[in-house]
VOMIPA-465179 format. One line per field, with one value per residue (C-alpha): residue number from 1; x, y, z. Coordinates in Angstrom, 2 decimals, padded with zeros to 5 digits, m for minus. Example, Ala and Ser with C-alpha at 12.3 -4.5 7.8 and 13.67 -1.06 7.14 Angstrom:
BEGIN
k 1:2
c1 012.30:013.67
c2 m004.50:m001.06
c3 007.80:007.14
***
This chain:
BEGIN
k 1:2:3:4:5:6:7:8:9:10:11:12:13:14:15:16:17:18:19:20:21:22:23:24:25:26:27:28:29:30:31:32:33:34:35:36:37:38:39:40:41:42:43:44:45:46:47:48:49:50:51:52:53:54:55:56:57:58:59:60:61:62:63:64:65:66:67:68:69:70:71:72:73:74:75:76:77:78:79:80:81:82:83:84:85:86:87:88:89:90:91:92:93:94:95:96:97:98:99:100:101:102:103:104:105:106:107:108:109:110:111:112:113:114:115:116:117:118:119:120:121:122:123:124:125:126:127:128:129:130:131:132:133:134:135:136:137:138:139:140:141:142:143:144:145:146:147:148:149:150:151:152:153:154:155:156:157:158:159:160:161:162:163:164:165:166:167:168:169:170:171:172:173:174:175:176:177:178:179:180:181:182:183:184:185:186:187:188:189:190:191:192:193:194:195:196:197:198:199:200:201:202:203:204:205:206:207:208:209:210:211:212:213:214:215:216:217:218:219:220:221:222:223:224:225:226:227:228:229:230:231:232:233:234:235:236:237:238:239:240:241:242:243:244:245:246:247:248:249:250:251:252:253:254:255:256:257:258:259:260:261:262:263:264:265:266:267:268:269:270:271:272:273:274:275:276:277:278:279:280:281:282:283:284:285:286:287:288:289:290:291:292:293:294:295:296:297:298:299:300:301:302:303:304:305:306:307:308:309:310:311:312:313:314:315:316:317:318:319:320:321:322:323:324:325:326:327:328:329:330:331:332:333:334:335:336:337:338:339:340:341:342:343:344:345:346:347:348:349:350:351:352:353:354:355:356:357:358:359:360:361:362:363:364:365:366:367:368:369:370:371:372:373:374:375:376:377:378
c1 m055.79:m056.25:m053.93:m056.07:m059.29:m057.78:m056.06:m059.32:m061.05:m058.35:m056.94:m060.50:m060.43:m060.08:m058.89:m062.52:m063.93:m060.83:m062.51:m064.68:m062.50:m063.27:m061.90:m059.71:m056.31:m055.42:m053.37:m050.48:m048.96:m046.53:m044.85:m047.14:m046.07:m043.91:m044.03:m044.99:m047.26:m047.23:m050.13:m051.17:m052.71:m055.40:m056.15:m059.96:m059.64:m057.57:m059.77:m058.33:m054.83:m052.14:m050.37:m047.73:m047.14:m045.61:m044.96:m047.33:m047.57:m049.18:m052.03:m052.86:m055.97:m055.36:m057.52:m056.84:m058.31:m057.24:m058.51:m057.09:m056.84:m057.42:m055.47:m057.20:m056.59:m053.80:m054.83:m052.50:m052.95:m053.88:m053.37:m053.87:m053.30:m054.49:m053.09:m054.64:m053.26:m055.54:m055.76:m056.81:m053.96:m051.86:m052.48:m050.38:m051.79:m050.05:m051.47:m051.46:m048.39:m048.43:m046.39:m044.76:m042.79:m040.61:m038.30:m035.42:m033.03:m032.91:m036.24:m038.12:m036.60:m037.38:m040.93:m041.48:m039.98:m042.46:m045.36:m044.15:m043.92:m047.50:m048.84:m049.69:m049.45:m046.01:m047.39:m048.62:m050.31:m051.07:m048.39:m045.64:m043.37:m039.56:m038.05:m037.42:m036.14:m038.68:m038.71:m039.14:m042.04:m043.66:m043.37:m044.27:m046.84:m048.08:m048.56:m050.45:m052.61:m053.39:m054.21:m056.51:m058.33:m059.08:m056.26:m054.96:m051.22:m049.17:m045.74:m044.03:m040.40:m037.86:m037.14:m035.33:m033.71:m032.33:m029.38:m030.34:m030.41:m029.52:m031.94:m032.05:m032.23:m030.67:m033.44:m032.70:m034.85:m034.93:m036.91:m037.69:m040.15:m041.53:m043.16:m046.30:m049.18:m052.71:m055.96:m056.65:m053.43:m051.52:m047.99:m047.63:m044.78:m045.55:m043.16:m042.54:m040.61:m039.54:m038.28:m036.61:m035.22:m034.15:m033.10:m031.65:m033.70:m031.98:m031.13:m033.38:m033.43:m036.73:m037.40:m040.00:m040.55:m043.16:m044.03:m045.56:m046.72:m047.54:m048.73:m047.90:m049.84:m049.97:m050.64:m047.72:m044.05:m043.85:m040.43:m041.56:m044.70:m042.84:m040.55:m043.58:m043.96:m040.36:m040.68:m043.81:m042.34:m038.97:m040.51:m042.66:m042.38:m044.25:m045.93:m044.05:m047.18:m049.20:m046.40:m046.25:m050.00:m049.85:m046.96:m048.66:m051.91:m050.14:m048.17:m051.44:m052.87:m049.90:m050.15:m053.87:m053.20:m050.12:m048.36:m050.08:m050.66:m053.88:m052.75:m050.09:m050.68:m051.05:m047.97:m045.93:m047.01:m045.85:m042.36:m042.24:m043.21:m040.36:m037.94:m039.16:m038.83:m035.23:m034.55:m036.09:m033.87:m030.77:m031.97:m032.45:m028.92:m027.48:m029.47:m028.12:m024.52:m025.16:m026.69:m023.21:m022.16:m024.54:m028.22:m028.16:m026.58:m028.73:m031.96:m031.06:m029.87:m032.94:m035.24:m033.34:m033.16:m036.81:m037.82:m035.57:m036.80:m040.42:m039.81:m038.03:m040.91:m043.39:m041.28:m040.85:m044.54:m045.79:m043.46:m044.61:m048.28:m048.93:m050.08:m049.73:m052.73:m053.03:m055.01:m057.14:m057.15:m053.49:m051.92:m049.93:m049.19:m049.02:m048.81:m051.58:m052.06:m053.75:m057.06:m059.57:m062.15:m061.92:m059.15:m059.78:m057.64:m058.78:m058.92:m058.34:m055.50:m053.89:m051.48:m054.33:m055.74:m058.76:m059.08:m062.55:m064.67:m067.75:m067.88:m068.36:m071.32:m070.28:m070.79:m071.11:m067.47:m064.66:m062.80:m061.62:m061.32:m057.91:m057.43:m055.29:m052.26:m052.02:m048.76:m048.02:m048.16:m045.90
c2 m033.87:m037.48:m038.75:m037.12:m038.69:m042.14:m042.06:m040.96:m044.05:m046.63:m045.56:m045.50:m049.32:m050.65:m054.05:m055.02:m054.25:m054.91:m057.91:m055.62:m055.76:m054.30:m057.43:m060.40:m061.04:m064.47:m067.00:m068.35:m071.80:m071.86:m074.39:m075.82:m074.76:m071.88:m068.63:m066.66:m067.29:m065.64:m063.26:m062.16:m058.68:m058.70:m056.04:m055.90:m053.95:m056.71:m059.75:m060.09:m060.67:m060.84:m057.47:m058.28:m060.69:m060.34:m062.43:m062.06:m063.99:m067.35:m067.04:m063.34:m062.16:m060.02:m057.41:m055.32:m052.25:m051.73:m048.90:m046.34:m042.60:m041.18:m038.21:m037.78:m041.05:m042.21:m044.54:m044.59:m047.74:m047.01:m050.10:m050.49:m053.66:m054.39:m057.32:m058.41:m060.90:m063.81:m062.63:m059.13:m057.51:m056.36:m054.71:m053.56:m051.10:m050.16:m047.01:m046.18:m044.42:m040.66:m039.16:m035.73:m033.56:m030.49:m028.43:m026.14:m024.02:m020.57:m020.87:m022.36:m019.94:m016.94:m018.16:m018.50:m015.05:m013.58:m015.35:m014.13:m010.53:m010.74:m012.36:m015.58:m019.12:m020.60:m024.12:m024.99:m028.20:m030.06:m032.61:m030.00:m030.58:m030.54:m033.92:m034.55:m037.42:m039.96:m038.77:m035.15:m036.24:m038.09:m035.11:m032.38:m034.10:m037.48:m036.85:m033.55:m035.32:m038.13:m035.67:m033.64:m036.86:m037.44:m039.84:m039.08:m039.60:m039.15:m040.04:m039.42:m040.47:m043.10:m041.57:m044.10:m043.67:m046.57:m046.21:m045.26:m047.97:m047.33:m048.87:m049.26:m046.25:m043.90:m044.24:m044.02:m045.65:m044.38:m045.46:m043.85:m044.15:m042.46:m044.29:m043.09:m044.21:m044.41:m043.57:m047.29:m047.55:m049.47:m048.51:m047.71:m047.27:m044.78:m045.54:m044.10:m045.56:m043.03:m043.70:m040.66:m039.82:m036.63:m035.55:m032.44:m030.81:m027.80:m025.42:m026.91:m030.14:m032.01:m034.29:m037.05:m039.02:m041.31:m042.19:m045.42:m044.92:m047.72:m047.96:m050.94:m051.05:m053.60:m054.11:m056.57:m056.03:m053.40:m054.45:m058.04:m057.03:m054.47:m057.28:m058.59:m055.16:m055.25:m058.80:m057.92:m054.72:m056.28:m059.36:m057.61:m059.26:m057.74:m059.78:m059.02:m059.64:m057.21:m054.64:m054.85:m054.32:m051.45:m049.73:m050.06:m048.66:m045.74:m045.02:m044.82:m042.61:m040.26:m040.01:m039.23:m036.57:m035.35:m036.11:m033.02:m031.73:m029.76:m027.92:m025.65:m022.00:m019.38:m017.51:m020.69:m020.84:m017.28:m018.10:m021.30:m019.34:m016.88:m019.78:m021.43:m018.18:m017.88:m021.42:m020.57:m017.49:m019.59:m022.16:m019.52:m018.17:m021.65:m022.08:m018.80:m019.95:m023.37:m021.93:m020.67:m024.24:m024.54:m024.86:m028.65:m029.24:m026.50:m028.09:m031.47:m029.88:m027.65:m030.65:m032.64:m029.76:m028.88:m032.42:m032.40:m028.97:m030.05:m033.14:m031.00:m028.54:m031.38:m032.99:m029.73:m028.84:m032.22:m032.22:m028.71:m029.51:m027.05:m026.97:m024.54:m022.55:m020.42:m017.21:m017.91:m014.20:m013.29:m016.75:m015.98:m018.94:m019.00:m021.58:m022.18:m024.75:m028.04:m029.24:m026.82:m027.40:m023.77:m021.17:m017.49:m014.38:m010.85:m008.69:m005.62:m007.20:m009.93:m010.86:m012.25:m015.74:m017.53:m021.32:m022.69:m025.79:m023.65:m021.91:m018.15:m017.06:m014.92:m011.21:m011.37:m010.57:m009.24:m012.57:m014.62:m018.39:m019.91:m023.18:m025.96:m026.84:m030.53:m032.35:m032.85:m029.08:m028.14
c3 m013.07:m014.23:m011.50:m008.80:m010.12:m010.37:m006.99:m005.39:m006.78:m006.11:m002.75:m001.40:m001.57:001.96:002.97:003.67:000.21:m001.87:m003.50:m005.67:m008.80:m012.21:m013.93:m013.15:m014.72:m016.06:m014.10:m016.15:m015.52:m012.57:m010.35:m007.67:m004.20:m005.47:m003.45:m006.57:m009.52:m012.94:m013.52:m017.02:m017.41:m020.09:m022.68:m023.05:m026.32:m027.94:m027.26:m023.74:m025.07:m022.38:m022.51:m019.91:m017.07:m013.63:m010.53:m007.58:m004.29:m005.01:m002.49:m003.00:m004.83:m007.92:m009.63:m012.70:m014.35:m017.96:m020.12:m022.54:m022.24:m025.70:m026.98:m030.30:m032.17:m029.84:m027.04:m024.02:m021.88:m018.27:m016.12:m012.39:m010.40:m006.86:m004.87:m001.55:000.94:001.91:005.53:004.47:006.37:003.39:000.05:m002.91:m005.46:m008.70:m010.29:m014.02:m015.33:m015.87:m018.72:m018.66:m021.05:m020.69:m022.87:m022.00:m024.02:m025.64:m027.45:m024.50:m021.98:m024.19:m024.62:m020.87:m020.31:m022.80:m021.07:m017.68:m018.92:m020.22:m017.06:m018.90:m017.40:m017.99:m018.48:m021.97:m020.71:m017.49:m018.38:m018.80:m015.81:m015.43:m014.52:m010.84:m008.65:m007.36:m003.73:m004.85:m007.08:m004.18:m001.82:m004.32:m006.56:m005.31:m001.57:m002.08:m004.66:m002.22:000.54:m001.73:m002.57:001.11:002.00:005.50:005.90:009.05:010.44:007.09:006.93:005.91:002.49:000.30:m003.12:m005.15:m007.59:m011.14:m013.81:m017.47:m019.96:m023.73:m026.07:m023.53:m020.96:m017.23:m014.53:m010.96:m007.90:m004.55:m001.68:001.43:004.37:006.13:008.33:006.86:008.63:009.19:011.20:008.53:007.65:003.97:001.53:m001.24:m004.09:m007.55:m010.47:m013.08:m016.60:m018.16:m021.62:m023.38:m026.86:m028.44:m031.22:m032.74:m029.86:m027.18:m025.18:m024.83:m021.86:m021.68:m018.50:m017.00:m013.41:m012.06:m008.44:m006.04:m002.44:m000.24:003.03:005.83:009.50:009.53:008.71:005.96:004.66:004.18:002.30:000.21:m000.96:m002.89:m004.50:m005.69:m007.04:m009.01:m010.49:m011.35:m012.97:m015.60:m019.05:m021.99:m024.70:m027.98:m030.06:m027.95:m028.06:m031.86:m032.17:m029.67:m031.44:m034.84:m033.45:m031.81:m034.99:m036.91:m034.21:m034.28:m038.05:m037.83:m035.22:m037.09:m033.84:m032.46:m028.98:m028.71:m025.60:m027.11:m026.38:m029.08:m027.84:m028.31:m031.93:m032.55:m031.28:m033.32:m036.43:m035.89:m035.49:m038.68:m040.62:m039.41:m040.61:m043.97:m044.35:m043.65:m046.14:m048.84:m048.25:m048.70:m051.89:m053.31:m052.78:m054.27:m057.45:m058.37:m059.18:m062.10:m062.96:m063.20:m059.81:m058.30:m059.55:m058.05:m054.81:m054.52:m054.88:m052.27:m049.82:m050.40:m049.45:m046.39:m045.35:m045.74:m043.59:m041.00:m040.87:m040.50:m037.76:m035.85:m036.25:m035.06:m032.05:m031.16:m031.77:m034.61:m038.23:m041.10:m042.28:m045.42:m045.92:m049.04:m049.91:m049.53:m049.78:m046.62:m044.37:m040.59:m037.80:m035.29:m032.50:m033.47:m032.09:m033.64:m036.37:m037.55:m037.47:m038.24:m038.65:m037.89:m041.01:m038.86:m036.90:m039.08:m036.31:m034.17:m034.72:m033.30:m033.00:m032.32:m032.78:m033.47:m036.87:m036.95:m039.05:m042.03:m041.49:m037.69:m037.02:m039.17:m039.29:m042.25:m042.03:m042.81:m044.69:m043.22:m045.35:m046.22:m045.41:m049.11:m049.61:m046.65
***
């Protein structure tokens, strides 16, 4: 898990070696003598442009690590920030955000039931996880991850949950924390901020949510030090120019990837195919009724509905992480998970498909390679 690898690297920083930073953020102009200064976080891939800024204690040292996790052509920023007090007694670490997705409804539930009956894993990807409150995430996901990475935690307690905050576009932000004692004797507050959104697509509801963990540790008063954590998190201001460039780049990446997830399971594709075929049958029934109103109106309506249906299929396929393939011999189309250079169908068992990045030599196996259908031909 990416979170485990990163936490292992960052939490291992002690207050004695915390000065070993990957790169330094930029100090933005602030009032002299003020308790906080404005810190700009730089994007090394965009000529060190300031991506966002936040308030940090004026006399604390700041370090940043900024890279991108690539999912095909889509780069997801992974930013960590480490703040150290001048006396070396306190430290605040913000970890990169982790994104999750989950679906529920008749189609999703039926799919999981089929997987369960066949003894298959219910998860289609590592990032498939139902939404949960921050404290539950800390106890069920974050703390076990920290402990597996070698972080010793004791005296767990003081669970805190803040009221939820409604954000733009239907998003909801929640925050929670758990206190603990580290191996160095410092008290620590392990906190998570979660931003959650959901949308209904046909019969199922799809959830997307992201988590930003942080650890505040000190040998002094934890509440006082954690106040700096809150100020920094609540003061984040994003650079509109950077955001525009980032959104444009991600849009191009999603288009190049056909907004595909390469971790969809083959059984998921079979269920999606059945759903699409049902939609097509309903569409054909509507077309038959409309044709009664005349050839001219029918032709215009057919063209309009064909375009809408094509866009819907593309939208559903990209959300589900699938693409259409055509059998060059029979002309029959099917849907298979994205992420493979070659897709084959068994001539003896046409219902079985094989996705691979290594081509199969002709004549070795009784498989026939399928051809990927271009978006314009959907």
